[in-house]
All heavy atoms as a GROMACS GRO file, in nm:
protein
  489
    1MET      N    1  21.417  15.397  -0.457
    1MET     CA    2  21.455  15.536  -0.423
    1MET      C    3  21.527  15.532  -0.294
    1MET      O    4  21.479  15.477  -0.191
    1MET     CB    5  21.331  15.632  -0.433
    1MET     CG    6  21.362  15.764  -0.396
    1MET     SD    7  21.208  15.866  -0.405
    1MET     CE    8  21.246  16.000  -0.322
    2ALA      N    9  21.638  15.589  -0.272
    2ALA     CA   10  21.712  15.597  -0.158
    2ALA      C   11  21.650  15.694  -0.069
    2ALA      O   12  21.605  15.809  -0.113
    2ALA     CB   13  21.862  15.636  -0.183
    3LYS      N   14  21.644  15.668   0.064
    3LYS     CA   15  21.591  15.753   0.159
    3LYS      C   16  21.702  15.863   0.202
    3LYS      O   17  21.822  15.824   0.219
    3LYS     CB   18  21.543  15.685   0.282
    3LYS     CG   19  21.428  15.592   0.247
    3LYS     CD   20  21.374  15.529   0.387
    3LYS     CE   21  21.260  15.435   0.341
    3LYS     NZ   22  21.182  15.397   0.447
    4SER      N   23  21.644  15.981   0.221
    4SER     CA   24  21.746  16.089   0.250
    4SER      C   25  21.781  16.075   0.406
    4SER      O   26  21.695  16.030   0.483
    4SER     CB   27  21.682  16.235   0.224
    4SER     OG   28  21.568  16.250   0.291
    5THR      N   29  21.906  16.112   0.435
    5THR     CA   30  21.944  16.105   0.580
    5THR      C   31  21.985  16.240   0.633
    5THR      O   32  22.011  16.330   0.549
    5THR     CB   33  22.054  15.998   0.607
    5THR    OG1   34  22.159  16.040   0.518
    5THR    CG2   35  22.009  15.867   0.551
    6ILE      N   36  22.002  16.246   0.753
    6ILE     CA   37  22.049  16.378   0.819
    6ILE      C   38  22.139  16.326   0.941
    6ILE      O   39  22.107  16.230   1.006
    6ILE     CB   40  21.936  16.459   0.862
    6ILE    CG1   41  21.986  16.595   0.923
    6ILE    CG2   42  21.852  16.387   0.961
    6ILE    CD1   43  21.876  16.696   0.937
    7THR      N   44  22.254  16.401   0.950
    7THR     CA   45  22.339  16.360   1.054
    7THR      C   46  22.346  16.477   1.155
    7THR      O   47  22.357  16.586   1.119
    7THR     CB   48  22.490  16.346   1.014
    7THR    OG1   49  22.497  16.244   0.911
    7THR    CG2   50  22.592  16.301   1.102
    8VAL      N   51  22.323  16.450   1.289
    8VAL     CA   52  22.312  16.549   1.388
    8VAL      C   53  22.423  16.515   1.494
    8VAL      O   54  22.454  16.413   1.523
    8VAL     CB   55  22.181  16.554   1.452
    8VAL    CG1   56  22.076  16.607   1.353
    8VAL    CG2   57  22.133  16.432   1.508
    9GLU      N   58  22.474  16.625   1.542
    9GLU     CA   59  22.571  16.615   1.658
    9GLU      C   60  22.528  16.695   1.787
    9GLU      O   61  22.476  16.804   1.765
    9GLU     CB   62  22.705  16.673   1.620
    9GLU     CG   63  22.813  16.666   1.723
    9GLU     CD   64  22.951  16.715   1.676
    9GLU    OE1   65  22.958  16.775   1.562
    9GLU    OE2   66  23.040  16.723   1.763
   10GLN      N   67  22.528  16.631   1.902
   10GLN     CA   68  22.497  16.700   2.023
   10GLN      C   69  22.605  16.798   2.064
   10GLN      O   70  22.722  16.758   2.076
   10GLN     CB   71  22.477  16.601   2.127
   10GLN     CG   72  22.432  16.663   2.258
   10GLN     CD   73  22.404  16.561   2.372
   10GLN    OE1   74  22.378  16.453   2.354
   10GLN    NE2   75  22.401  16.609   2.485
   11THR      N   76  22.571  16.919   2.072
   11THR     CA   77  22.677  17.029   2.107
   11THR      C   78  22.636  17.100   2.244
   11THR      O   79  22.723  17.164   2.296
   11THR     CB   80  22.671  17.140   1.999
   11THR    OG1   81  22.549  17.191   1.979
   11THR    CG2   82  22.724  17.072   1.870
   12GLY      N   83  22.519  17.061   2.295
   12GLY     CA   84  22.486  17.131   2.423
   12GLY      C   85  22.456  17.019   2.525
   12GLY      O   86  22.421  16.910   2.496
   13SER      N   87  22.461  17.056   2.655
   13SER     CA   88  22.454  16.963   2.769
   13SER      C   89  22.304  16.959   2.800
   13SER      O   90  22.242  17.072   2.812
   13SER     CB   91  22.534  16.997   2.882
   13SER     OG   92  22.513  16.924   3.001
   14PRO      N   93  22.248  16.838   2.840
   14PRO     CA   94  22.114  16.837   2.889
   14PRO      C   95  22.098  16.866   3.047
   14PRO      O   96  21.989  16.865   3.088
   14PRO     CB   97  22.078  16.697   2.859
   14PRO     CG   98  22.197  16.616   2.861
   14PRO     CD   99  22.304  16.704   2.818
   15ILE      N  100  22.208  16.901   3.107
   15ILE     CA  101  22.200  16.932   3.238
   15ILE      C  102  22.123  17.068   3.259
   15ILE      O  103  22.146  17.161   3.179
   15ILE     CB  104  22.351  16.956   3.297
   15ILE    CG1  105  22.420  16.815   3.297
   15ILE    CG2  106  22.345  17.004   3.437
   15ILE    CD1  107  22.563  16.831   3.327
   16ARG      N  108  22.037  17.073   3.354
   16ARG     CA  109  21.944  17.180   3.374
   16ARG      C  110  21.850  17.210   3.266
   16ARG      O  111  21.802  17.316   3.249
   16ARG     CB  112  22.022  17.306   3.405
   16ARG     CG  113  22.102  17.304   3.538
   16ARG     CD  114  22.163  17.431   3.568
   16ARG     NE  115  22.254  17.421   3.683
   16ARG     CZ  116  22.332  17.527   3.713
   16ARG    NH1  117  22.334  17.639   3.655
   16ARG    NH2  118  22.420  17.506   3.809
   17ARG      N  119  21.818  17.108   3.193
   17ARG     CA  120  21.713  17.112   3.087
   17ARG      C  121  21.602  17.052   3.131
   17ARG      O  122  21.599  16.962   3.214
   17ARG     CB  123  21.760  17.069   2.949
   17ARG     CG  124  21.889  17.130   2.889
   17ARG     CD  125  21.864  17.280   2.858
   17ARG     NE  126  21.992  17.331   2.815
   17ARG     CZ  127  21.996  17.449   2.772
   17ARG    NH1  128  21.890  17.539   2.774
   17ARG    NH2  129  22.110  17.508   2.733
   18ARG      N  130  21.480  17.080   3.065
   18ARG     CA  131  21.364  17.012   3.108
   18ARG      C  132  21.366  16.866   3.065
   18ARG      O  133  21.437  16.817   2.983
   18ARG     CB  134  21.238  17.079   3.023
   18ARG     CG  135  21.217  17.214   3.069
   18ARG     CD  136  21.084  17.271   3.012
   18ARG     NE  137  21.036  17.208   2.885
   18ARG     CZ  138  21.018  17.283   2.785
   18ARG    NH1  139  21.021  17.412   2.786
   18ARG    NH2  140  20.969  17.223   2.678
   19ALA      N  141  21.282  16.788   3.134
   19ALA     CA  142  21.286  16.647   3.113
   19ALA      C  143  21.253  16.601   2.983
   19ALA      O  144  21.300  16.492   2.918
   19ALA     CB  145  21.195  16.569   3.216
   20ASP      N  146  21.154  16.680   2.919
   20ASP     CA  147  21.104  16.638   2.767
   20ASP      C  148  21.222  16.661   2.679
   20ASP      O  149  21.244  16.605   2.576
   20ASP     CB  150  20.991  16.715   2.744
   20ASP     CG  151  20.999  16.856   2.732
   20ASP    OD1  152  21.083  16.916   2.807
   20ASP    OD2  153  20.931  16.924   2.660
   21GLN      N  154  21.312  16.764   2.699
   21GLN     CA  155  21.421  16.784   2.609
   21GLN      C  156  21.522  16.676   2.626
   21GLN      O  157  21.587  16.638   2.531
   21GLN     CB  158  21.487  16.932   2.644
   21GLN     CG  159  21.403  17.042   2.598
   21GLN     CD  160  21.455  17.176   2.633
   21GLN    OE1  161  21.563  17.182   2.688
   21GLN    NE2  162  21.383  17.278   2.589
   22ARG      N  163  21.551  16.635   2.743
   22ARG     CA  164  21.644  16.519   2.774
   22ARG      C  165  21.594  16.390   2.703
   22ARG      O  166  21.672  16.322   2.635
   22ARG     CB  167  21.655  16.481   2.916
   22ARG     CG  168  21.747  16.584   2.995
   22ARG     CD  169  21.770  16.535   3.133
   22ARG     NE  170  21.803  16.650   3.213
   22ARG     CZ  171  21.779  16.666   3.335
   22ARG    NH1  172  21.690  16.572   3.399
   22ARG    NH2  173  21.808  16.774   3.402
   23ALA      N  174  21.449  16.375   2.706
   23ALA     CA  175  21.400  16.265   2.648
   23ALA      C  176  21.406  16.272   2.491
   23ALA      O  177  21.423  16.164   2.433
   23ALA     CB  178  21.241  16.234   2.696
   24THR      N  179  21.388  16.386   2.443
   24THR     CA  180  21.403  16.394   2.301
   24THR      C  181  21.550  16.376   2.253
   24THR      O  182  21.563  16.308   2.148
   24THR     CB  183  21.361  16.547   2.260
   24THR    OG1  184  21.231  16.576   2.301
   24THR    CG2  185  21.377  16.562   2.106
   25LEU      N  186  21.645  16.412   2.323
   25LEU     CA  187  21.790  16.374   2.283
   25LEU      C  188  21.808  16.228   2.295
   25LEU      O  189  21.864  16.171   2.209
   25LEU     CB  190  21.886  16.440   2.394
   25LEU     CG  191  21.911  16.580   2.369
   25LEU    CD1  192  22.002  16.638   2.480
   25LEU    CD2  193  21.973  16.617   2.234
   26VAL      N  194  21.747  16.161   2.389
   26VAL     CA  195  21.762  16.012   2.400
   26VAL      C  196  21.688  15.953   2.282
   26VAL      O  197  21.735  15.845   2.222
   26VAL     CB  198  21.716  15.955   2.534
   26VAL    CG1  199  21.705  15.809   2.541
   26VAL    CG2  200  21.798  16.010   2.648
   27GLY      N  201  21.572  16.014   2.228
   27GLY     CA  202  21.498  15.959   2.132
   27GLY      C  203  21.569  15.972   2.006
   27GLY      O  204  21.557  15.884   1.917
   28LEU      N  205  21.658  16.066   1.993
   28LEU     CA  206  21.744  16.090   1.874
   28LEU      C  207  21.862  16.003   1.878
   28LEU      O  208  21.939  15.993   1.784
   28LEU     CB  209  21.789  16.238   1.857
   28LEU     CG  210  21.676  16.333   1.823
   28LEU    CD1  211  21.724  16.476   1.834
   28LEU    CD2  212  21.624  16.304   1.682
   29GLY      N  213  21.897  15.932   1.997
   29GLY     CA  214  22.008  15.859   2.009
   29GLY      C  215  22.134  15.933   2.055
   29GLY      O  216  22.243  15.881   2.039
   30LEU      N  217  22.113  16.047   2.113
   30LEU     CA  218  22.217  16.140   2.158
   30LEU      C  219  22.202  16.145   2.299
   30LEU      O  220  22.103  16.175   2.360
   30LEU     CB  221  22.197  16.282   2.089
   30LEU     CG  222  22.210  16.273   1.939
   30LEU    CD1  223  22.161  16.413   1.908
   30LEU    CD2  224  22.339  16.240   1.890
   31ASN      N  225  22.306  16.115   2.377
   31ASN     CA  226  22.305  16.125   2.521
   31ASN      C  227  22.451  16.174   2.587
   31ASN      O  228  22.454  16.177   2.708
   31ASN     CB  229  22.262  15.999   2.592
   31ASN     CG  230  22.354  15.874   2.566
   31ASN    OD1  231  22.445  15.887   2.484
   31ASN    ND2  232  22.328  15.759   2.630
   32LYS      N  233  22.543  16.191   2.502
   32LYS     CA  234  22.676  16.236   2.545
   32LYS      C  235  22.714  16.347   2.442
   32LYS      O  236  22.681  16.341   2.327
   32LYS     CB  237  22.771  16.133   2.545
   32LYS     CG  238  22.747  16.030   2.660
   32LYS     CD  239  22.861  15.933   2.668
   32LYS     CE  240  22.816  15.825   2.780
   32LYS     NZ  241  22.918  15.723   2.785
   33MET      N  242  22.797  16.438   2.492
   33MET     CA  243  22.842  16.550   2.418
   33MET      C  244  22.923  16.505   2.291
   33MET      O  245  22.998  16.403   2.302
   33MET     CB  246  22.938  16.639   2.492
   33MET     CG  247  22.860  16.715   2.604
   33MET     SD  248  22.750  16.848   2.537
   33MET     CE  249  22.869  16.947   2.494
   34HIS      N  250  22.914  16.568   2.176
   34HIS     CA  251  22.980  16.537   2.054
   34HIS      C  252  22.956  16.406   1.995
   34HIS      O  253  23.029  16.364   1.900
   34HIS     CB  254  23.127  16.566   2.073
   34HIS     CG  255  23.162  16.694   2.133
   34HIS    ND1  256  23.134  16.825   2.067
   34HIS    CD2  257  23.215  16.735   2.254
   34HIS    CE1  258  23.175  16.917   2.139
   34HIS    NE2  259  23.217  16.876   2.262
   35ARG      N  260  22.841  16.344   2.035
   35ARG     CA  261  22.796  16.220   1.980
   35ARG      C  262  22.725  16.252   1.851
   35ARG      O  263  22.629  16.343   1.845
   35ARG     CB  264  22.726  16.140   2.072
   35ARG     CG  265  22.688  15.997   2.018
   35ARG     CD  266  22.650  15.908   2.136
   35ARG     NE  267  22.775  15.863   2.219
   35ARG     CZ  268  22.766  15.785   2.313
   35ARG    NH1  269  22.650  15.734   2.340
   35ARG    NH2  270  22.874  15.746   2.379
   36ARG      N  271  22.747  16.171   1.745
   36ARG     CA  272  22.672  16.196   1.618
   36ARG      C  273  22.593  16.078   1.574
   36ARG      O  274  22.617  15.958   1.604
   36ARG     CB  275  22.770  16.216   1.499
   36ARG     CG  276  22.854  16.338   1.513
   36ARG     CD  277  22.947  16.359   1.389
   36ARG     NE  278  23.021  16.489   1.408
   36ARG     CZ  279  23.078  16.541   1.313
   36ARG    NH1  280  23.096  16.477   1.194
   36ARG    NH2  281  23.148  16.648   1.326
   37ARG      N  282  22.478  16.096   1.523
   37ARG     CA  283  22.382  16.003   1.472
   37ARG      C  284  22.336  16.039   1.327
   37ARG      O  285  22.315  16.156   1.306
   37ARG     CB  286  22.261  15.992   1.563
   37ARG     CG  287  22.295  15.919   1.703
   37ARG     CD  288  22.321  15.775   1.683
   37ARG     NE  289  22.352  15.725   1.811
   37ARG     CZ  290  22.470  15.680   1.850
   37ARG    NH1  291  22.582  15.705   1.780
   37ARG    NH2  292  22.488  15.623   1.966
   38THR      N  293  22.329  15.937   1.252
   38THR     CA  294  22.270  15.953   1.120
   38THR      C  295  22.139  15.898   1.120
   38THR      O  296  22.113  15.776   1.147
   38THR     CB  297  22.360  15.884   1.012
   38THR    OG1  298  22.488  15.944   1.018
   38THR    CG2  299  22.300  15.912   0.869
   39LEU      N  300  22.022  15.980   1.091
   39LEU     CA  301  21.882  15.944   1.100
   39LEU      C  302  21.808  15.967   0.969
   39LEU      O  303  21.869  16.045   0.880
   39LEU     CB  304  21.828  16.029   1.210
   39LEU     CG  305  21.894  16.031   1.345
   39LEU    CD1  306  21.841  16.145   1.424
   39LEU    CD2  307  21.868  15.902   1.411
   40GLU      N  308  21.702  15.902   0.953
   40GLU     CA  309  21.623  15.927   0.838
   40GLU      C  310  21.566  16.066   0.846
   40GLU      O  311  21.526  16.108   0.952
   40GLU     CB  312  21.499  15.825   0.831
   40GLU     CG  313  21.536  15.689   0.770
   40GLU     CD  314  21.414  15.607   0.745
   40GLU    OE1  315  21.311  15.669   0.718
   40GLU    OE2  316  21.420  15.493   0.776
   41ASP      N  317  21.560  16.125   0.727
   41ASP     CA  318  21.506  16.267   0.729
   41ASP      C  319  21.351  16.261   0.716
   41ASP      O  320  21.304  16.267   0.596
   41ASP     CB  321  21.570  16.343   0.617
   41ASP     CG  322  21.541  16.498   0.616
   41ASP    OD1  323  21.487  16.531   0.717
   41ASP    OD2  324  21.586  16.567   0.536
   42THR      N  325  21.279  16.243   0.829
   42THR     CA  326  21.134  16.248   0.818
   42THR      C  327  21.086  16.365   0.898
   42THR      O  328  21.163  16.423   0.972
   42THR     CB  329  21.091  16.119   0.886
   42THR    OG1  330  21.133  16.117   1.028
   42THR    CG2  331  21.153  15.986   0.820
   43PRO      N  332  20.954  16.400   0.880
   43PRO     CA  333  20.898  16.510   0.949
   43PRO      C  334  20.906  16.496   1.110
   43PRO      O  335  20.928  16.591   1.179
   43PRO     CB  336  20.753  16.513   0.910
   43PRO     CG  337  20.753  16.459   0.776
   43PRO     CD  338  20.868  16.351   0.776
   44SER      N  339  20.893  16.379   1.160
   44SER     CA  340  20.902  16.352   1.301
   44SER      C  341  21.038  16.377   1.352
   44SER      O  342  21.063  16.437   1.455
   44SER     CB  343  20.853  16.217   1.335
   44SER     OG  344  20.927  16.119   1.280
   45VAL      N  345  21.147  16.333   1.279
   45VAL     CA  346  21.284  16.358   1.323
   45VAL      C  347  21.313  16.505   1.313
   45VAL      O  348  21.371  16.562   1.403
   45VAL     CB  349  21.380  16.275   1.238
   45VAL    CG1  350  21.522  16.319   1.267
   45VAL    CG2  351  21.357  16.122   1.268
   46ARG      N  352  21.270  16.569   1.209
   46ARG     CA  353  21.285  16.703   1.193
   46ARG      C  354  21.227  16.789   1.317
   46ARG      O  355  21.276  16.879   1.366
   46ARG     CB  356  21.230  16.764   1.060
   46ARG     CG  357  21.323  16.734   0.945
   46ARG     CD  358  21.439  16.824   0.939
   46ARG     NE  359  21.516  16.789   0.821
   46ARG     CZ  360  21.604  16.863   0.776
   46ARG    NH1  361  21.640  16.976   0.834
   46ARG    NH2  362  21.682  16.825   0.665
   47GLY      N  363  21.108  16.749   1.354
   47GLY     CA  364  21.046  16.806   1.464
   47GLY      C  365  21.116  16.791   1.595
   47GLY      O  366  21.128  16.875   1.690
   48MET      N  367  21.180  16.666   1.611
   48MET     CA  368  21.254  16.646   1.743
   48MET      C  369  21.381  16.735   1.730
   48MET      O  370  21.417  16.784   1.829
   48MET     CB  371  21.297  16.496   1.744
   48MET     CG  372  21.169  16.408   1.772
   48MET     SD  373  21.217  16.228   1.748
   48MET     CE  374  21.318  16.206   1.901
   49ILE      N  375  21.447  16.741   1.612
   49ILE     CA  376  21.566  16.836   1.612
   49ILE      C  377  21.529  16.979   1.632
   49ILE      O  378  21.596  17.047   1.708
   49ILE     CB  379  21.623  16.814   1.462
   49ILE    CG1  380  21.687  16.665   1.458
   49ILE    CG2  381  21.731  16.912   1.443
   49ILE    CD1  382  21.728  16.629   1.318
   50ASN      N  383  21.409  17.014   1.579
   50ASN     CA  384  21.368  17.155   1.604
   50ASN      C  385  21.349  17.189   1.752
   50ASN      O  386  21.377  17.290   1.799
   50ASN     CB  387  21.243  17.169   1.521
   50ASN     CG  388  21.201  17.327   1.504
   50ASN    OD1  389  21.295  17.415   1.511
   50ASN    ND2  390  21.082  17.357   1.516
   51LYS      N  391  21.292  17.089   1.814
   51LYS     CA  392  21.260  17.100   1.964
   51LYS      C  393  21.391  17.117   2.044
   51LYS      O  394  21.390  17.197   2.144
   51LYS     CB  395  21.191  16.979   2.015
   51LYS     CG  396  21.142  16.991   2.152
   51LYS     CD  397  21.059  16.874   2.192
   51LYS     CE  398  21.004  16.888   2.338
   51LYS     NZ  399  20.900  16.782   2.370
   52VAL      N  400  21.503  17.058   1.997
   52VAL     CA  401  21.623  17.072   2.087
   52VAL      C  402  21.733  17.132   2.002
   52VAL      O  403  21.852  17.106   2.005
   52VAL     CB  404  21.671  16.922   2.136
   52VAL    CG1  405  21.572  16.877   2.249
   52VAL    CG2  406  21.688  16.831   2.027
   53SER      N  407  21.692  17.232   1.907
   53SER     CA  408  21.785  17.284   1.816
   53SER      C  409  21.894  17.366   1.875
   53SER      O  410  21.998  17.388   1.824
   53SER     CB  411  21.708  17.382   1.720
   53SER     OG  412  21.648  17.489   1.793
   54HIS      N  413  21.877  17.408   2.011
   54HIS     CA  414  21.981  17.479   2.088
   54HIS      C  415  22.083  17.382   2.143
   54HIS      O  416  22.184  17.425   2.195
   54HIS     CB  417  21.913  17.568   2.196
   54HIS     CG  418  21.825  17.474   2.277
   54HIS    ND1  419  21.709  17.432   2.254
   54HIS    CD2  420  21.844  17.448   2.415
   54HIS    CE1  421  21.650  17.368   2.351
   54HIS    NE2  422  21.738  17.363   2.446
   55LEU      N  423  22.055  17.250   2.131
   55LEU     CA  424  22.156  17.153   2.190
   55LEU      C  425  22.220  17.071   2.082
   55LEU      O  426  22.314  16.985   2.113
   55LEU     CB  427  22.065  17.054   2.290
   55LEU     CG  428  22.007  17.126   2.402
   55LEU    CD1  429  21.922  17.012   2.488
   55LEU    CD2  430  22.108  17.180   2.493
   56VAL      N  431  22.180  17.084   1.955
   56VAL     CA  432  22.227  17.002   1.848
   56VAL      C  433  22.265  17.085   1.729
   56VAL      O  434  22.206  17.200   1.711
   56VAL     CB  435  22.134  16.890   1.797
   56VAL    CG1  436  22.102  16.789   1.912
   56VAL    CG2  437  22.006  16.938   1.752
   57THR      N  438  22.351  17.036   1.648
   57THR     CA  439  22.373  17.094   1.520
   57THR      C  440  22.369  16.995   1.410
   57THR      O  441  22.396  16.878   1.428
   57THR     CB  442  22.522  17.160   1.515
   57THR    OG1  443  22.615  17.057   1.533
   57THR    CG2  444  22.526  17.268   1.607
   58ILE      N  445  22.315  17.039   1.291
   58ILE     CA  446  22.311  16.955   1.186
   58ILE      C  447  22.441  16.951   1.104
   58ILE      O  448  22.495  17.054   1.062
   58ILE     CB  449  22.187  16.998   1.083
   58ILE    CG1  450  22.065  16.984   1.157
   58ILE    CG2  451  22.196  16.909   0.957
   58ILE    CD1  452  21.944  17.039   1.076
   59VAL      N  453  22.507  16.833   1.104
   59VAL     CA  454  22.631  16.816   1.043
   59VAL      C  455  22.620  16.805   0.893
   59VAL      O  456  22.693  16.872   0.813
   59VAL     CB  457  22.718  16.688   1.106
   59VAL    CG1  458  22.849  16.687   1.046
   59VAL    CG2  459  22.726  16.732   1.255
   60ASP      N  460  22.531  16.720   0.850
   60ASP     CA  461  22.519  16.679   0.709
   60ASP      C  462  22.384  16.637   0.685
   60ASP      O  463  22.313  16.561   0.757
   60ASP     CB  464  22.624  16.563   0.668
   60ASP     CG  465  22.637  16.551   0.526
   60ASP    OD1  466  22.608  16.643   0.448
   60ASP    OD2  467  22.682  16.440   0.493
   61ALA      N  468  22.336  16.687   0.577
   61ALA     CA  469  22.206  16.645   0.517
   61ALA      C  470  22.220  16.596   0.383
   61ALA      O  471  22.254  16.676   0.285
   61ALA     CB  472  22.100  16.760   0.526
   62LYS      N  473  22.195  16.471   0.351
   62LYS     CA  474  22.208  16.412   0.209
   62LYS      C  475  22.073  16.376   0.164
   62LYS      O  476  21.998  16.320   0.231
   62LYS     CB  477  22.312  16.281   0.224
   62LYS     CG  478  22.443  16.322   0.260
   62LYS     CD  479  22.526  16.194   0.265
   62LYS     CE  480  22.671  16.230   0.289
   62LYS     NZ  481  22.753  16.105   0.294
   63ASP      N  482  22.057  16.390   0.032
   63ASP     CA  483  21.936  16.357  -0.030
   63ASP      C  484  21.936  16.223  -0.096
   63ASP      O  485  22.046  16.173  -0.115
   63ASP     CB  486  21.910  16.457  -0.150
   63ASP     CG  487  21.872  16.584  -0.094
   63ASP    OD1  488  21.821  16.610   0.018
   63ASP    OD2  489  21.906  16.690  -0.164
   0.00000   0.00000   0.00000
């Protein structure tokens, strides 16, 4: 069974954000504007995206 993936793009700057939000972006593999990462769609990744939802957008979610 193929694992579902989700592609996220950083749309907001981590400048003047709390350190834990910056660390969450780095944990997602995002550290520069408009950078995209394709990640496994797991509850932990969804939680990280939800935490910084004001700084990222979901580009594509594949099943």
